C-alpha positions in Angstrom: -16.6 24.3 -51.0 -17.8 22.0 -48.2 -15.2 20.2 -46.0 -17.9 17.4 -45.3 -20.0 15.7 -47.9 -22.8 13.3 -46.5 -24.3 10.4 -48.4 -27.7 9.8 -47.0 -29.5 6.4 -46.7 -33.3 5.5 -46.8 -36.2 7.7 -46.3 -34.7 10.8 -47.9 -36.8 11.5 -51.0 -38.0 15.1 -51.0 -41.1 15.4 -53.2 -41.8 18.0 -55.3 -38.3 19.5 -54.9 -35.2 19.6 -57.4 -32.2 17.6 -56.7 -30.5 20.8 -55.8 -33.2 22.1 -53.4 -33.7 18.5 -52.0 -29.8 18.3 -51.2 -29.9 21.7 -49.4 -33.0 20.6 -47.3 -31.2 17.4 -46.5 -27.9 19.2 -45.6 -29.5 22.0 -43.5 -31.1 19.3 -41.3 -28.0 17.1 -40.9 -25.6 20.2 -40.3 -27.4 21.0 -37.2 -26.9 17.5 -35.9 -23.3 17.3 -36.7 -22.8 20.8 -35.1 -24.2 19.6 -31.9 -21.7 16.6 -31.7 -18.8 18.8 -32.5 -19.9 21.6 -30.1 -18.9 19.1 -27.3 -15.3 19.4 -28.5 -15.5 23.1 -29.0 -15.0 22.5 -32.9 -17.1 25.1 -35.1 -19.4 23.5 -37.4 -18.1 22.8 -40.7 -19.7 23.6 -44.3 -21.5 20.6 -45.2 -23.1 19.3 -48.5 -25.4 16.5 -49.2 -24.9 14.1 -52.2 -28.5 13.6 -52.9 -29.6 10.8 -55.0 -32.9 9.6 -53.7 -34.8 11.0 -56.5 -33.1 8.5 -58.9 -34.4 5.4 -57.1 -38.0 6.6 -57.6 -39.3 7.8 -61.0 -40.3 5.0 -63.6 -39.3 2.1 -61.5 -41.2 -1.0 -61.2 -43.6 -1.9 -58.4 -41.4 -3.4 -56.2 -39.1 -0.4 -55.8 -41.7 2.2 -55.1 -41.2 5.3 -53.0 -39.7 4.1 -49.6 -41.5 6.7 -47.7 -44.6 4.8 -48.4 -43.0 1.4 -47.4 -45.1 -1.1 -45.6 -44.3 -4.3 -43.9 -43.2 -7.8 -44.9 -46.6 -8.6 -46.4 -45.7 -6.2 -49.2 -42.5 -8.2 -50.1 -42.1 -10.8 -53.0 -40.8 -14.4 -51.9 -37.4 -13.5 -53.0 -37.4 -10.5 -50.8 -38.6 -12.3 -48.0 -35.8 -14.5 -48.2 -33.5 -11.8 -48.3 -35.2 -10.2 -45.3 -34.9 -13.6 -43.5 -31.1 -13.6 -44.2 -30.9 -10.0 -43.0 -32.4 -11.0 -39.9 -30.2 -14.2 -39.4 -27.2 -11.8 -39.7 -28.5 -9.8 -36.9 -28.4 -13.0 -34.8 -31.9 -14.5 -35.4 -32.1 -18.4 -35.6 -34.3 -19.2 -38.5 -36.9 -21.9 -38.2 -36.8 -22.9 -41.8 -35.0 -22.2 -45.1 -34.9 -18.7 -45.9 -37.2 -19.2 -49.1 -39.9 -20.8 -47.0 -40.0 -18.3 -44.1 -43.6 -16.6 -44.1 -44.9 -13.4 -42.6 -45.4 -14.8 -39.1 -41.9 -16.1 -38.5 -40.3 -13.0 -40.0 -42.1 -10.8 -37.5 -41.6 -13.2 -34.7 -37.6 -13.3 -35.3 -37.8 -9.5 -35.5 -39.9 -9.2 -32.2 -37.4 -11.5 -30.6 -34.3 -9.5 -31.8 -36.0 -6.2 -30.5 -36.8 -7.9 -27.1 -33.2 -9.0 -26.7 -31.7 -5.8 -27.5 -34.5 -3.5 -26.3 -33.6 -3.7 -22.5 -36.4 -2.6 -20.5 -38.7 -1.2 -23.3 -42.3 -1.3 -22.5 -44.4 -3.8 -24.8 -46.0 -0.7 -26.5 -42.7 0.9 -27.2 -41.2 -2.5 -28.4 -44.3 -3.0 -30.6 -43.5 0.4 -32.2 -39.8 -0.4 -32.6 -40.7 -3.5 -34.3 -42.8 -1.9 -36.7 -40.3 0.9 -37.4 -37.6 -1.4 -38.1 -39.7 -3.7 -40.2 -40.4 -0.7 -42.4 -36.7 0.2 -42.3 -35.9 -3.3 -43.6 -38.4 -3.3 -46.2 -37.3 0.1 -47.5 -33.8 -0.8 -47.4 -34.6 -4.2 -49.4 -36.4 -2.0 -52.0 -33.8 0.9 -52.5 -30.9 -1.6 -52.4 -32.7 -3.6 -55.2 -33.6 -0.3 -57.2 -30.0 0.5 -57.0 -28.1 -2.6 -57.5 -30.3 -4.4 -60.1 -30.6 -1.5 -62.7 -27.2 -0.9 -64.2 -28.0 2.4 -65.8 -29.7 3.8 -62.6 -26.8 2.5 -60.6 -24.4 4.6 -62.8 -26.7 7.6 -62.4 -26.5 7.3 -58.6 -22.7 7.0 -58.4 -22.2 9.9 -61.0 -24.3 12.0 -58.9 -22.2 11.2 -55.6 -19.1 11.6 -57.5 -20.1 15.0 -58.9 -20.7 16.1 -55.3 -17.2 15.1 -54.2 -15.6 16.6 -57.1 -17.5 19.8 -56.6 -16.8 20.1 -52.9 -13.4 18.3 -52.6 -14.1 17.5 -48.9 -11.8 16.3 -46.3 -14.6 14.0 -45.0 -17.3 11.7 -46.5 -20.0 10.4 -44.2 -22.1 7.8 -45.5 -25.2 6.4 -43.8 -27.1 3.0 -44.3 -27.5 2.4 -47.8 -25.4 5.5 -48.5 -22.4 3.6 -47.2 -23.0 0.8 -49.9 -23.5 3.8 -52.6 -20.4 5.6 -51.1 -18.1 2.4 -51.2 -18.9 1.7 -54.9 -18.6 5.5 -55.9 -15.1 6.2 -54.1 -13.9 2.8 -56.0 -15.1 4.0 -59.4 -13.8 7.5 -59.0 -10.8 7.5 -56.8 -10.1 11.3 -57.5 -10.2 13.6 -55.7 -8.9 11.7 -52.6 -10.8 11.9 -49.5 -8.8 12.0 -46.3 -11.6 10.3 -44.1 -14.4 8.0 -44.9 -16.8 7.5 -41.8 -19.6 4.8 -42.5 -22.3 4.7 -39.9 -25.4 2.4 -39.7 -23.8 0.3 -42.6 -25.3 -2.8 -44.0 -22.3 -3.5 -46.2 -21.9 -7.0 -44.5 -25.5 -8.1 -45.0 -25.0 -11.2 -47.1 -27.6 -10.3 -49.8 -26.1 -7.0 -50.3 -22.3 -8.0 -50.2 -22.9 -10.4 -52.9 -24.3 -7.5 -55.3 -21.2 -5.2 -54.3 -19.1 -3.7 -57.4 -16.4 -4.3 -57.0 -17.0 -7.8 -55.6 -15.6 -9.4 -52.4 -12.5 -11.3 -53.2 -11.8 -14.4 -51.0 -14.6 -12.9 -48.7 -12.9 -9.6 -48.3 -13.6 -6.0 -49.5 -10.9 -3.6 -50.7 -10.4 0.0 -49.5 -11.2 2.6 -52.3 -7.9 4.0 -53.5 -8.5 7.6 -52.7 -9.5 6.9 -49.1 -6.9 7.8 -46.5 -8.6 6.5 -43.4 -11.8 4.6 -42.8 -13.9 4.6 -39.4 -17.1 2.6 -39.0 -19.6 3.4 -36.3 -22.6 1.2 -35.4 -25.3 1.4 -32.6 -25.4 -1.8 -30.5 -29.1 -2.1 -31.3 -29.0 -1.2 -35.1 -30.5 -4.0 -36.9 -29.6 -2.6 -40.4 -25.9 -2.5 -39.6 -25.6 -6.3 -39.4 -23.6 -8.5 -38.7 -21.5 -6.3 -36.5 -17.8 -6.0 -37.2 -17.3 -4.4 -40.5 -13.7 -4.6 -40.0 -13.8 -8.5 -40.2 -14.5 -8.1 -44.0 -13.4 -4.6 -44.9 -10.2 -2.7 -44.4 -11.8 -0.4 -41.8 -9.0 1.3 -39.7 -11.1 1.9 -36.6 -14.7 1.0 -35.6 -16.6 1.6 -32.4 -20.0 0.4 -31.2 -22.0 3.1 -29.9 -25.5 3.9 -28.6 -28.0 6.4 -30.0 -31.0 5.7 -27.8 -34.3 4.9 -29.5 -33.0 6.4 -32.6 -30.7 3.5 -33.1 -30.4 3.9 -37.0 -31.2 7.4 -37.7 -28.5 9.4 -39.5 -29.0 12.6 -37.1 -28.3 10.3 -34.1 -25.1 9.1 -35.5 -24.2 12.9 -36.6 -24.6 13.9 -33.2 -22.8 11.2 -31.6 -19.5 12.1 -29.8 -17.5 9.3 -31.2 -18.1 10.5 -34.6 -17.4 14.0 -33.5 -13.9 12.8 -32.3 -13.3 10.9 -35.5 -14.0 14.0 -37.8 -12.5 16.8 -35.7 -9.0 16.3 -36.6 -9.7 16.8 -40.4 -11.8 20.1 -39.9 -9.1 22.4 -38.9 
């Protein structure tokens, strides 16, 4: 059994692999990054398992929810999705020039460019442009995968069953959930409170993005989220420049016990950067002995 179960986010579909094979591929890659962070504290690398569900968001889905690995930019979004993207950027601190439903492609890219420039410090123009494009693709992929997950009840149930199965099988002390995975893990741990999990770590979490928060199950009550019954402690980490984990301050809405703002360099949203982070190592180390 693994003492750590990981719940991945976007860009994790492994084409041509069975779910079991894909889970091993993703777990192996993540184990090395987690081991690197724990090595700073002289803590041995734990057994790690991946709760893999990316395949469930791909087959037989409508056009707007196609493979995130091929996600393009804002031009591929529907008007409703553009409004959601505008709301996401507003949550990150952008000032919208018009009503969200009327925001076009150029304003969306302009807003994203302003945010990257403000948060990118001394990035060169070329690096800033690549960063804008990468974030644009990440936002588009998040919107599509969240839509695929949250608007199809049967698919949502299958994803939660898959994640719950991994937790039941491994009985981990720690669950680490990244990006969309934090959304999935939050709902799964509510729906399946047994077995209990000593520590939940969310990283790069978009749980506070308004368009996502409105779809949560269980829903927010009086603007607040509830702690999953089986979770002992909840820690949240967000990179200062992570435009997916917005708005900052998950603890303002959810019962997070401890949260930190960190810095992962140019890999501001990548799961690997979070797993290798010293703050994450410090959070999980006491639960691995």
